[in-house]
C-alpha positions as CSV (number, residue, x, y, z in Angstrom):
1,M,-7.1,-30.5,17.2
2,K,-3.2,-30.7,18.2
3,F,-0.5,-29.4,16.2
4,G,3.0,-29.9,15.7
5,T,4.8,-27.3,16.8
6,E,8.0,-28.3,15.3
7,K,6.8,-28.6,11.9
8,I,4.7,-24.7,12.4
9,D,8.0,-23.4,12.8
10,D,9.8,-24.8,10.0
11,A,7.1,-23.5,7.9
12,T,7.2,-20.4,9.6
13,L,10.9,-19.8,8.9
14,E,10.8,-21.0,5.2
15,L,8.2,-18.2,5.4
16,L,10.3,-15.7,7.0
17,Y,13.5,-16.8,4.9
18,L,11.3,-16.2,2.1
19,T,10.9,-12.1,3.0
20,L,15.1,-12.2,3.5
21,H,16.1,-8.7,3.0
22,D,19.3,-7.0,4.0
23,C,21.2,-9.6,3.9
24,N,19.1,-11.4,7.9
25,R,16.2,-9.3,8.3
26,A,12.9,-10.8,7.3
27,W,9.1,-9.4,7.9
28,K,7.4,-10.5,11.1
29,G,3.8,-10.7,10.1
30,H,3.3,-13.9,11.8
31,D,2.0,-15.8,14.5
32,W,3.5,-14.2,17.6
33,D,3.8,-17.6,19.7
34,T,5.8,-18.9,16.4
35,L,8.4,-15.9,16.3
36,D,8.6,-16.6,20.5
37,R,9.5,-20.0,20.2
38,L,11.6,-19.1,17.2
39,H,13.3,-16.7,19.6
40,D,13.7,-18.8,22.0
41,K,15.3,-21.4,20.0
42,G,18.3,-18.9,19.2
43,L,16.7,-18.5,15.8
44,I,16.0,-14.7,15.5
45,G,16.1,-12.0,17.5
46,S,13.3,-10.0,19.9
47,P,10.5,-10.1,17.3
48,A,8.9,-7.3,20.3
49,G,9.1,-3.9,19.7
50,K,7.4,-1.6,16.8
51,V,10.0,-3.0,14.0
52,K,8.4,-4.8,11.0
53,S,11.1,-7.4,10.6
54,V,13.0,-10.1,12.8
55,T,16.7,-10.7,12.5
56,F,18.1,-13.8,12.0
57,T,21.0,-15.3,14.5
58,D,23.7,-17.1,11.9
59,E,21.8,-19.9,12.8
60,G,18.6,-19.4,12.0
61,L,19.8,-18.1,9.3
62,R,21.3,-21.3,8.4
63,R,18.3,-23.6,9.4
64,A,15.5,-21.2,7.4
65,K,17.6,-21.6,3.9
66,E,17.8,-25.7,5.2
67,V,14.3,-26.0,6.1
68,F,13.4,-23.0,2.5
69,E,15.2,-25.5,-0.1
70,A,14.7,-28.4,1.3
71,M,10.6,-27.6,0.7
72,F,11.3,-25.6,-1.8
73,A,14.4,-26.0,-4.3
74,K,13.5,-27.3,-7.5
75,K,14.8,-31.1,-9.2
76,K,16.8,-31.7,-11.5
77,T,15.6,-33.8,-14.4
């Protein structure tokens, strides 16, 4: 089965945003290929290394917040 990597990348950004701490860091316990793609797109810092978190770039944090809110924000009734 083939998967749409754009949707996977967005879902991973949403999950990274869910674990946001220290203003721009998120726990990196996600698929390495996906983290590498997000890094290549300029949305997160390098996921390589022993640190257990990654940093969002300004654009990455903006995009992560955008996709997170689109998926999970409660609609006003």
